N, C-alpha and C positions, 0 to 999 in steps of 0.2 A: 504494500500500500504506500502511496506517495505521502511524504511528510511535509515537504516544502510547498508553499503556495504556488498556484499556477502563475507563470510569468516570472518566476524567480530566476535570475541569470546575472552572473558577475559581469561587470563592465570590461571593456578591453583592458589588456594588461597595463598599458601606460596610465590609464585613468585609475585603475585599481591600486597600482604602486604609489601614485601620487596621493591618493586618499589615505592609504595605510601609513605612509610617511607623515603626512600632515596630522593624522589622528595620533600617531605615536609622539610627535613633538609636542602637540598641545596637551596631550595626556600627561607627559612627563613634567611639563611646566606647571600643570595644575597640582600634581602630586607634590612638587617642590614648594609651590606657593601655598597650597592648602587653604583656599578661601573658605570662609564660613558657609555652611549649608543650612540656611534658615528656611522656614515655610515660605517666606517671600521670594527667596531665590528659586526654589523649586517651582512655585507658581509662575514665576517669570519665564520659565521655559515653555509654558503652555502655547504662546504664540509660535514658538519655534516648532513645536510638534505639529501644529496646524500648517505651518509653512511647508514642511516636508510633504504633507498630504496634498497641498495645493500644487506643489511642483510635480508630484507624481501624476496628478490629474492631467496637467498639461502634457506630460509624457504619454499618458494613455490616449489622449485625443490627438496626439501627434502635432502639437502646437509649439514645440521647442526648436530652437536652432540646432542644427546637427552637431555643432561643436560642444554644446552643453548637454545634449540629450543623454549621453551615457551616464551623466552624473545624477539623473533623476529617475532611473529605473529602480527595480527592487533587486538587491538591497542597497544599491549605491546611494540612493537619496537619503537614507538614514545616516550613512557615513558623512555625506556632504554637509547636511544640515548640522550634524553633531560637531563637525570641525569648526564651522563658523560660529555656532552657538557657544561652544566651549571657549573659543578664542575671545568672543565678546564678553563672556563671564570673566575670563582671566583679565582682560583689559579693564573692565569696569571695576573689578575688585582691586586692581592696582591703582587706578586713578582716583576712585572715590569709594572707599569701603562702605561707608554709611549709605550710599546711594546705589549700591550694586543691584538690588532687585528692580529699582525704577529704571536704571540704565539698561539692564539686560532685557527686561520686558519691553521697554520702549523701542529699542533697536529691533527686537523681534517683530513688534507691531508695524514699524516703519517698513520692514522688509516684507511683511505679510500682505499688507493692503494692496500694493500694486500687483502682486501675484494672484490674489483672489480676484481683483478687477480684471486681470488678463483671462482668468478662467471664465468669468461671466461674459467677458467680451467675446470669447470664442463661441459660447452658446448663443449669444445674440447674433453674431455674424453668420452662424450656421442655421439660425432660426430654430434652434432646439432648446432654448432657454425656458425652463419650467421651474419657477421658484416655489410654487405651492407645496409639492411633495416634501421638499427640503425644509420648508418652514414648519410643516406638520410634524416632521421627524424631530426637529429641535424642540417643539412644544411637548410632544409625547415623551421624549427623552428626559426633559426637565422634570416632568411629573413623576416618571419612573425613578429617577435618581433621588428626588426629594423624598418619595415614599420609602425607598430602600434605606436611605440614610437615617430617616426618622425611626424606622423599625430597628435598624442596627443600633442606634443610640439607646433605644429603649431596652433592648435585650442585652446589650453589652455596653454599659455606660462609659467604661474606660476608653472606648474607641475615640472619644473626644480628644484624647491625647494626640491623635494623628492630625488633628486640626483641619485646616482647609485643604491640605494635601490629600488626606484621606477622603474628604468629600470629592475632590477632583478625580481621584481614582475611581470612585463609584460612578460619578457622572460620565467619565470617559467610557466606561464599559456599558453604561446605559445607552449612550449614544451609538456605540458600535452595535449593540444588540438590537435596538429598535430600528436603526437604519438598515441593518441586514434583513430583518424581518419584513420591513416595508419593501425593500428592493426585491426580495424573493417572491412575496405574495401579491404585491400590487403593481410592481413596475417591470417584472419580467427579467430581472437580473439573476445571475448565478453566483454561487459561492466559490471562491478560489482556494480557500484554505481547507485541506482535506478533513481535518478533525471537525471543523465547523460544519462541513458538508455532511458528515456522517450523522450529526445531531439533527440536522434539518431533514435528511432523508428518513431517519427514524420517525420523526414527527409526521412526515408525509405519509408514512405507512399506517398511521393510526386512524381509527374511524372518524376522528374529529377533524381530519384534514379538510374535508369538503365543506365544513362549517366555519372553521377559524384559521385555516391555512396551516402552513408547516413552520412558520418562523417563530411562533410563540414560545416553543420549548427552548430555542436558542436564546431568546431574551431572558427567560427565567434562569437558564444555566449561567449566562454572563453575569446577571445580577447576583446570583447566589455565590458564584466563585469570587467575584469582586468583594462581596461582603465578608466572606470567610478569610480571604487573603489580607484585607485591611485589618480585620480583627486580630488575625494571627501576628501581624507586624506591630501591634500596639505595644507589646512588651519590648520589642527592639527599639522602638522610638523612645520609650522611657529610659532604657538602659544605654543606648548608643544612638542619640538623636541624629548624628550625621549619617551613619549607615542606614538607619531606619528611614529617614526622609529620602535618601537617594533611591532606596528600593521602592518606596511608595511612588516616587516620581517615575520610575521605570514602569511600574504597574499602571500608572495613569497614562503614560505614553502608549503602552500596548493597546489600550482601549481608545483613547482620544484620537490617535493617529488614524487608524482604520475608520473610525466613526466619521471624522471630519472628511476623510477621503470619499466616503460614501455620499455624504451630504452634498459635497461639491460636484461629484461625478453625476449624481442623479439630477442635479440642477441643469446640467448642460448636455448630457448624453441621452 
């Protein structure tokens, strides 16, 4: 059985080598500098997570120049954005330690806005722009995330120690789950990740499929897994805040990235 998502392919060797070298250099500098990892810093990476998603949408719809196209495929786009985001984090921590979250998040937003505008521009130019499904996904995801977070806090009060980063992780996976369900059941899209596809195929084999579709089970699984992981990391955040927040940030990215990709892709494809 395949494990990697459909479309997973390494970029040409020159691009891959440059990305790995850049990532190694920036990583070494971060280890040496060790800038503080606060809730604000992790949250400031959210625009960068969405930026990677938006760039990959431009890659999927074939709207990138050939020179930069290899940097926006899977998994190259993750490395590309990670290098720039990490370098920005390092620079902002060096120049103004107290303003690191604001600078890091601000640069990410400045980079994100024109890329999202380019995605929407492609949809408008090709007369395929449909904002209603994406807006509905955002609304439903917000409701699902809020309900899950409220239930998690009620059943496991200590989860509040994870702060806004824990809430972001739940919200990111709610967005991924809801967007995938809408894409499968209402918009005619397929699932590229093998494990996710298995969950959806199982739901499609149930008698309820003709009534409520096959994406609902994936939503429940995503929300349950996100809640369990965030709760499990609570003790780590308490004992080792730096490592705990970094892991929570990674969990958030695994949900927010694909979710944002779906929302933008559905709006223009």
